C-alpha positions as CSV (number, residue, x, y, z in Angstrom):
1,M,-20.0,-33.2,20.1
2,E,-21.2,-29.6,19.9
3,T,-18.9,-26.6,19.8
4,V,-19.7,-23.7,22.1
5,I,-18.0,-20.3,21.4
6,G,-18.3,-16.9,23.0
7,L,-16.5,-13.7,22.0
8,E,-15.2,-10.7,23.9
9,I,-14.8,-8.0,21.4
10,H,-12.8,-4.9,22.2
11,V,-13.5,-1.8,20.1
12,Q,-11.5,1.5,20.1
13,L,-14.0,4.4,20.0
14,K,-13.6,7.2,17.4
15,T,-13.0,10.1,19.8
16,E,-10.5,12.9,19.6
17,T,-9.4,12.5,23.2
18,K,-8.9,9.7,25.7
19,L,-11.5,8.3,28.1
20,F,-10.5,10.1,31.2
21,C,-8.2,12.9,30.2
22,G,-7.6,15.5,27.4
23,C,-4.8,13.7,25.7
24,L,-5.2,12.9,22.0
25,A,-6.6,9.5,21.4
26,D,-4.4,9.2,18.3
27,S,-1.7,6.8,19.4
28,A,0.3,7.2,16.1
29,G,2.5,10.0,17.4
30,P,6.0,9.6,18.7
31,P,6.2,7.1,21.6
32,N,4.9,8.5,24.9
33,S,4.0,11.9,23.4
34,R,0.3,11.6,24.0
35,T,0.4,11.4,27.8
36,C,-0.4,13.3,31.0
37,P,-0.5,12.5,34.7
38,V,-3.9,11.0,34.4
39,C,-3.2,8.4,31.7
40,L,0.2,7.7,33.2
41,G,-1.4,6.9,36.6
42,M,0.5,9.6,38.6
43,P,-0.5,9.9,42.3
44,G,-3.3,12.4,42.8
45,A,-4.4,12.6,39.2
46,L,-8.2,12.3,38.8
47,P,-10.1,10.9,35.9
48,V,-13.0,12.8,34.2
49,P,-15.3,10.8,31.8
50,N,-15.3,11.8,28.1
51,K,-19.0,12.5,27.1
52,R,-18.3,11.7,23.4
53,A,-17.0,8.3,24.3
54,V,-20.2,7.6,26.4
55,E,-22.3,8.8,23.5
56,L,-20.6,6.5,21.0
57,A,-20.9,3.5,23.4
58,I,-24.6,4.2,23.7
59,R,-24.9,4.3,19.9
60,A,-23.3,0.9,19.7
61,A,-25.6,-0.5,22.5
62,L,-28.7,0.8,20.7
63,A,-27.6,-0.6,17.4
64,F,-27.2,-4.0,19.0
65,H,-30.6,-3.8,20.6
66,C,-29.2,-3.7,24.2
67,A,-30.9,-2.2,27.2
68,V,-29.0,0.9,28.2
69,H,-29.1,1.4,31.9
70,A,-30.0,4.7,33.5
71,S,-27.1,4.2,36.0
72,S,-23.9,2.3,35.6
73,T,-20.7,2.3,37.6
74,F,-16.9,2.1,36.9
75,A,-14.7,-0.4,38.6
76,R,-11.0,-1.0,39.1
77,K,-9.9,-4.2,37.4
78,N,-6.6,-5.1,39.2
79,Y,-3.7,-6.8,37.5
80,F,0.0,-6.0,37.3
81,Y,1.6,-5.8,33.9
82,P,4.0,-3.4,32.2
83,D,1.3,-2.0,29.9
84,L,-0.9,-0.8,32.8
85,P,0.8,2.2,34.6
86,K,-1.7,2.4,37.5
87,G,-1.6,-1.3,38.3
88,Y,-5.3,-1.5,37.5
89,Q,-7.7,-0.8,34.5
90,I,-10.8,1.4,34.9
91,S,-13.6,-0.7,33.5
92,Q,-17.1,-1.7,34.3
93,Y,-18.1,-4.9,36.1
94,D,-21.4,-5.6,37.9
95,E,-23.2,-2.5,36.7
96,P,-22.3,-2.1,33.0
97,L,-23.5,0.6,30.6
98,A,-25.8,-1.9,28.7
99,S,-26.8,-5.5,28.8
100,G,-28.8,-8.0,26.7
101,G,-29.2,-7.4,23.0
102,W,-28.5,-9.5,19.9
103,L,-27.1,-9.7,16.4
104,E,-28.9,-11.3,13.5
105,L,-26.7,-13.8,11.6
106,E,-28.2,-15.6,8.6
107,G,-31.7,-15.6,10.1
108,R,-30.5,-16.6,13.6
109,R,-30.2,-14.3,16.6
110,I,-27.0,-14.6,18.7
111,G,-27.4,-13.0,22.1
112,L,-25.2,-10.4,23.8
113,R,-24.6,-10.4,27.5
114,R,-23.2,-6.9,28.0
115,L,-21.6,-3.9,26.5
116,H,-19.4,-1.7,28.7
117,L,-16.8,1.1,28.7
118,E,-13.2,0.7,29.7
119,E,-9.8,2.3,29.0
120,D,-7.1,0.6,26.8
121,A,-3.7,-0.4,28.1
122,A,-0.4,0.8,26.8
123,K,1.4,-0.9,23.8
124,L,4.3,-3.2,24.3
125,V,7.0,-3.2,21.6
126,H,9.3,-6.2,21.5
127,T,12.7,-5.6,20.0
128,E,15.0,-8.0,18.2
129,D,17.5,-7.9,21.0
130,G,15.0,-9.3,23.5
131,R,13.9,-6.1,25.2
132,T,10.4,-4.9,25.7
133,L,9.6,-1.2,25.4
134,V,6.3,0.5,26.5
135,D,4.5,3.2,24.6
136,F,1.9,4.8,26.7
137,N,0.2,6.7,23.9
138,R,-2.5,4.1,23.8
139,A,-3.0,4.0,27.6
140,G,-6.4,5.5,28.4
141,V,-7.8,5.4,24.8
142,P,-11.6,4.6,25.1
143,L,-12.9,1.1,24.4
144,I,-16.1,-0.7,24.5
145,E,-16.2,-4.4,25.2
146,I,-19.0,-6.4,23.7
147,V,-19.5,-9.8,25.3
148,T,-21.6,-12.3,23.4
149,A,-23.5,-15.2,24.9
150,P,-21.9,-18.6,24.3
151,E,-24.3,-19.3,21.4
152,I,-21.8,-19.4,18.4
153,R,-21.5,-22.9,17.0
154,S,-18.6,-22.9,14.7
155,P,-15.3,-21.0,13.9
156,K,-16.9,-19.9,10.6
157,E,-19.9,-18.4,12.4
158,A,-17.6,-16.6,14.9
159,R,-15.9,-15.0,11.9
160,A,-19.2,-13.9,10.4
161,L,-20.4,-12.5,13.7
162,L,-17.2,-10.4,14.2
163,Q,-17.5,-9.2,10.6
164,A,-21.2,-8.2,11.3
165,V,-20.1,-6.3,14.4
166,R,-17.4,-4.5,12.5
167,R,-19.8,-3.6,9.7
168,T,-22.4,-2.2,12.1
169,L,-20.0,-0.1,14.1
170,R,-18.6,1.4,10.9
171,Y,-22.1,2.2,9.7
172,I,-23.0,4.2,12.9
173,G,-19.6,6.0,13.1
174,V,-18.6,4.5,16.4
175,S,-15.2,3.2,15.2
176,D,-13.1,2.7,12.1
177,C,-12.5,-0.9,13.3
178,D,-9.2,-1.1,11.5
179,M,-7.9,-4.5,12.8
180,E,-4.4,-3.8,11.5
181,E,-4.2,-0.7,13.7
182,G,-5.6,-2.6,16.7
183,Q,-8.9,-0.7,16.7
184,L,-10.8,-4.0,16.8
185,R,-9.5,-7.0,18.8
186,C,-11.1,-10.1,20.0
187,D,-10.7,-12.8,22.7
188,A,-12.5,-16.1,22.0
189,N,-13.7,-18.7,24.5
190,I,-14.3,-22.2,23.2
191,S,-15.4,-25.5,24.7
192,L,-16.9,-28.8,23.4
193,R,-19.8,-30.7,25.0
194,Q,-22.1,-33.6,24.2
195,E,-25.3,-32.2,22.7
196,G,-27.8,-31.3,25.4
197,S,-25.3,-31.5,28.2
198,R,-23.7,-28.7,30.2
199,A,-20.7,-26.8,28.7
200,G,-17.3,-28.5,28.9
201,T,-14.0,-27.0,30.1
202,R,-13.2,-23.9,28.1
203,T,-10.1,-22.3,26.9
204,E,-9.6,-18.6,26.0
205,I,-7.6,-17.4,23.0
206,K,-6.4,-13.8,23.5
207,N,-5.8,-10.8,21.3
208,L,-7.0,-12.1,17.9
209,N,-6.5,-9.2,15.5
210,S,-7.9,-10.4,12.2
211,L,-10.9,-12.3,10.9
212,K,-8.6,-14.9,9.5
213,A,-6.8,-15.4,12.8
214,L,-10.1,-15.7,14.7
215,E,-11.4,-18.5,12.4
216,E,-8.1,-20.4,12.1
217,A,-7.3,-20.2,15.9
218,L,-10.8,-21.5,16.8
219,A,-10.7,-24.2,14.2
220,Y,-7.3,-25.4,15.6
221,E,-8.5,-25.3,19.2
222,E,-11.8,-27.1,18.2
223,A,-9.9,-29.9,16.6
224,R,-7.4,-30.1,19.5
225,Q,-10.1,-30.3,22.2
226,R,-12.1,-32.9,20.2
227,A,-9.0,-35.1,19.9
228,L,-8.4,-34.9,23.6
229,L,-12.0,-35.7,24.5
230,E,-12.2,-38.6,22.0
231,A,-9.0,-40.1,23.5
232,G,-10.6,-40.0,27.0
233,E,-8.4,-37.1,28.2
234,E,-9.5,-33.8,29.9
235,V,-9.2,-30.3,28.5
236,E,-7.2,-28.0,30.8
237,Q,-8.7,-24.5,31.4
238,Q,-6.1,-22.2,30.0
239,T,-5.5,-18.8,28.5
240,L,-3.9,-19.3,25.0
241,T,-2.3,-17.2,22.3
242,W,-2.4,-17.9,18.6
243,D,0.9,-18.5,16.8
244,A,-0.2,-17.8,13.1
245,A,3.2,-18.8,11.8
246,A,3.1,-22.2,13.5
247,G,-0.6,-22.6,13.0
248,R,-1.3,-23.6,16.6
249,T,-2.4,-22.2,20.0
250,I,0.2,-21.8,22.8
251,P,-0.6,-21.7,26.5
252,I,0.4,-18.5,28.3
253,R,-1.2,-18.9,31.7
254,S,-4.0,-20.6,33.6
255,K,-7.5,-19.2,32.8
256,E,-8.4,-16.2,35.0
257,E,-11.8,-15.8,36.6
258,A,-13.5,-12.6,37.6
259,E,-12.3,-13.0,41.2
260,D,-8.7,-13.0,40.1
261,Y,-9.0,-9.4,39.1
262,R,-10.3,-8.3,42.5
263,Y,-12.9,-5.8,41.1
264,F,-14.0,-3.0,43.4
265,P,-15.9,0.3,42.7
266,E,-13.7,3.1,41.3
267,P,-13.7,5.6,44.2
268,D,-12.7,8.6,41.9
269,L,-15.7,8.3,39.6
270,P,-19.4,8.7,40.5
271,P,-22.1,6.6,38.9
272,L,-22.7,7.3,35.2
273,L,-26.2,8.6,34.8
274,I,-28.0,8.5,31.4
275,G,-31.0,10.7,31.0
276,S,-34.0,9.5,28.9
277,E,-34.0,12.6,26.7
278,W,-30.3,12.2,25.8
279,L,-30.9,8.5,25.1
280,D,-33.8,9.3,22.8
281,E,-31.8,11.9,21.0
282,I,-29.0,9.4,20.3
283,R,-31.5,6.8,19.2
284,R,-33.0,9.3,16.7
285,G,-29.6,10.0,15.3
286,L,-28.9,6.3,14.3
287,P,-28.8,5.6,10.5
288,E,-30.5,2.7,8.9
289,L,-28.5,-0.4,10.1
290,P,-26.9,-2.8,7.6
291,E,-29.3,-5.7,8.1
292,A,-32.3,-3.5,7.7
293,R,-30.8,-2.0,4.6
294,R,-30.2,-5.4,3.1
295,R,-33.8,-6.5,3.7
296,R,-35.1,-3.3,2.1
297,W,-32.8,-3.8,-0.9
298,R,-34.0,-7.3,-1.5
299,A,-37.6,-6.1,-1.6
300,E,-37.0,-2.8,-3.4
301,Y,-34.3,-3.5,-5.9
302,G,-34.4,-7.2,-6.5
303,L,-30.6,-7.5,-6.6
304,P,-28.8,-10.8,-6.3
305,E,-27.7,-11.6,-2.8
306,Y,-24.0,-11.3,-3.7
307,D,-24.5,-7.8,-5.1
308,I,-26.3,-6.8,-1.9
309,E,-23.6,-8.1,0.4
310,V,-20.8,-6.4,-1.5
311,L,-22.6,-3.0,-1.9
312,T,-23.8,-2.8,1.7
313,E,-20.5,-3.8,3.4
314,E,-19.5,-0.1,3.7
315,R,-22.1,2.6,4.5
316,E,-20.4,5.1,2.1
317,I,-20.7,2.7,-0.9
318,A,-24.3,1.8,0.0
319,D,-25.2,5.5,0.2
320,Y,-23.5,6.1,-3.1
321,F,-25.4,3.3,-4.8
322,E,-28.7,4.6,-3.7
323,A,-27.8,8.2,-4.8
324,V,-27.0,6.9,-8.3
325,V,-30.2,4.8,-8.5
326,R,-32.3,7.8,-7.6
327,L,-30.9,9.5,-10.7
328,Y,-30.6,6.5,-13.0
329,P,-33.3,4.0,-11.8
330,R,-31.8,0.8,-13.2
331,P,-30.5,-0.9,-10.0
332,K,-28.9,-4.0,-11.6
333,E,-27.1,-1.9,-14.2
334,V,-25.8,0.5,-11.5
335,S,-24.7,-2.5,-9.4
336,N,-22.8,-4.1,-12.3
337,W,-20.9,-0.9,-13.0
338,M,-20.1,-0.2,-9.4
339,M,-18.8,-3.7,-8.7
340,T,-16.7,-4.1,-11.8
341,E,-15.5,-0.5,-12.3
342,L,-16.0,1.8,-9.4
343,L,-14.9,-0.5,-6.6
344,R,-11.8,-1.4,-8.6
345,L,-10.9,2.2,-8.9
346,A,-11.8,2.9,-5.2
347,K,-8.9,0.7,-4.2
348,E,-6.6,3.4,-5.5
349,G,-8.1,6.1,-3.1
350,E,-11.0,8.4,-2.4
351,I,-14.0,8.4,-4.8
352,R,-13.9,11.9,-6.3
353,L,-16.7,11.2,-8.9
354,G,-20.0,12.3,-7.6
355,P,-23.2,10.1,-7.9
356,A,-24.7,12.6,-10.5
357,D,-21.6,12.3,-12.7
358,F,-21.6,8.5,-12.4
359,A,-25.3,8.4,-13.3
360,Q,-24.7,10.6,-16.3
361,I,-22.1,8.3,-17.7
362,L,-24.4,5.3,-17.3
363,R,-27.2,7.2,-19.0
364,L,-25.0,8.0,-22.0
365,V,-24.1,4.3,-22.3
366,G,-27.6,3.2,-21.8
367,E,-28.9,5.6,-24.5
368,G,-26.3,4.4,-27.0
369,K,-24.5,7.8,-27.1
370,L,-21.4,6.3,-25.6
371,N,-20.2,2.7,-26.1
372,R,-19.2,0.7,-23.1
373,A,-15.5,0.9,-23.7
374,A,-15.6,4.7,-24.0
375,G,-17.8,4.8,-20.9
376,K,-15.3,2.9,-18.9
377,G,-12.5,5.2,-20.1
378,L,-14.5,8.3,-19.3
379,L,-15.4,6.9,-15.8
380,E,-11.8,6.1,-15.1
381,E,-10.5,9.5,-16.2
382,A,-13.2,11.4,-14.3
383,F,-12.5,9.3,-11.2
384,R,-8.7,10.0,-11.3
385,T,-8.8,13.6,-12.3
386,G,-11.9,14.8,-10.5
387,R,-13.1,16.5,-13.7
388,S,-16.7,16.4,-14.8
389,P,-17.9,14.1,-17.6
390,E,-19.2,17.1,-19.6
391,E,-15.8,18.7,-19.6
392,L,-14.0,15.5,-20.7
393,L,-16.6,14.8,-23.4
394,A,-16.2,18.3,-24.9
395,E,-12.4,17.9,-24.8
396,R,-12.2,14.3,-26.1
397,D,-15.1,14.0,-28.5
398,L,-16.0,10.6,-27.2
399,L,-19.7,10.4,-28.1
400,Q,-20.6,7.2,-30.1
401,I,-21.2,7.4,-33.8
402,S,-24.8,6.1,-34.1
403,D,-25.7,7.6,-37.4
404,A,-25.6,5.1,-40.3
405,A,-24.7,7.8,-42.9
406,E,-21.8,9.0,-40.8
407,L,-20.5,5.5,-40.1
408,S,-21.0,4.3,-43.7
409,G,-17.8,6.0,-44.9
410,A,-15.6,4.2,-42.3
411,V,-17.2,0.8,-43.2
412,S,-16.5,1.4,-47.0
413,A,-12.9,2.3,-46.2
414,V,-12.3,-0.8,-44.1
415,L,-13.8,-3.1,-46.8
416,A,-11.6,-1.4,-49.5
417,E,-8.5,-1.7,-47.4
418,N,-9.0,-5.4,-46.5
419,P,-9.9,-7.3,-49.6
420,Q,-8.5,-10.6,-48.3
421,A,-10.7,-10.5,-45.1
422,V,-13.7,-9.7,-47.4
423,A,-12.9,-12.7,-49.5
424,D,-12.4,-14.9,-46.5
425,Y,-15.8,-14.0,-45.1
426,R,-17.5,-14.5,-48.3
427,G,-15.7,-17.9,-48.6
428,G,-17.2,-19.1,-45.3
429,R,-14.8,-17.8,-42.6
430,E,-17.1,-16.3,-40.1
431,Q,-14.3,-15.0,-37.9
432,A,-13.2,-12.6,-40.7
433,L,-16.3,-10.5,-39.7
434,S,-14.8,-9.9,-36.2
435,F,-11.6,-8.7,-37.8
436,L,-13.4,-6.3,-40.0
437,L,-15.5,-5.0,-37.1
438,G,-12.4,-4.4,-35.1
439,Q,-10.9,-2.4,-38.0
440,V,-14.0,-0.2,-38.1
441,M,-13.7,0.4,-34.3
442,R,-10.0,1.3,-34.8
443,K,-10.7,3.7,-37.6
444,T,-13.4,5.5,-35.6
445,E,-11.1,5.5,-32.5
446,G,-13.6,3.3,-30.7
447,K,-16.6,5.6,-31.2
448,A,-18.6,3.5,-33.6
449,D,-21.8,1.9,-32.3
450,P,-20.7,-1.8,-32.5
451,K,-24.2,-3.1,-33.3
452,L,-24.7,-0.6,-36.1
453,A,-21.2,-1.2,-37.5
454,R,-21.8,-4.9,-37.6
455,A,-25.1,-4.5,-39.3
456,L,-23.6,-2.2,-42.0
457,L,-20.8,-4.7,-42.6
458,L,-23.2,-7.6,-43.1
459,E,-25.3,-5.5,-45.4
460,R,-22.2,-4.7,-47.6
461,L,-20.6,-8.2,-47.4
462,G,-23.7,-10.2,-48.3
463,P,-24.1,-13.9,-47.5
464,N,-21.0,-16.0,-46.8
465,R,-20.7,-19.5,-48.3
466,T,-20.8,-21.7,-45.2
């Protein structure tokens, strides 16, 4: 049997104000403090579209290769629930902002059906004593909904697609897509069918708020439906929720269809008209998209696929890498340092080390003026303090000792202080050399060139009797 999956992806747009009023779109304030008559659905209050929200929605549509329509309309989506103060949601239905489009996933294109604007609902807060409270700060926050074609073939592929959507939207500045903050949520439709036949009965899993939850919920539902069909039973069309603790889906109601929402045109909003000049201006403002950047890096830098995936996941990191490579044109070396050192430090907070300073540290290590250990220490201190490498070098005297005459004294002292280790090496114990090298590094406070120090030790020790 073949699995058929389609996603409905809800994305909170990165605007200062809500979709139809001037209230702040930041829902993190005290409960019900970001509200007005419009977003509370008071009688007589009229909505006014947020131009910035429309612009961001168009950016997303263009990034996903959608056709942006010159005219689209808003509609009322009617349903009654505590999180919807008006008793309806302003959305788009038969005339959306954009349609068509696709995402590329591992060489395969997965189609999109539509991308439209809508307002978010309020947030329900369930208390331990069984009450449900409503916070209207989120009501009216601008969203786009991206509806894929039912062309996803596995839970793993669904996760990869949602991750690709998140990466692209972050790249173009449409949304931060923080799933923990509810800025990216997903509903998933899934059915099973015999290959080549029409789709089977589908179920919908609502409000999946993490990549892990999406994949696990779909995997469970896939297995549940398969077991029913193989036993000769039917799948019931339902709307489900995912219980992560129990590891199973739970029915919450019968599956709604479009007619259940009784869509009709929003009488308080005229058609949304998009001029060709504005559309072209938005298109010109789009940055290089992540998939295009990955293709270019493969050809231009020759990096391993894993390096490319890690370094292009966030636009800021990819931009940083390219800025460093322009100053220090050794892509693989830059990649190694970024993935092992810089990204580790970046987990602690904002990167305060500029690409020029990072490139300078790599150049000093590459030229043998700074050993790797000292380079890592310098990088870490510069990152945490925001001070320049030049300032720290002048203060710490970290430059590597690469002069044989200067290092010779330290080697002579170590040999004199450790006669037993010298005897052990000359008696055939090879590991004694590592001990002596460590003592040279210790005596020079880590500044000795390890290769030169080892060569000087071997020259003084002579052959061992192995």
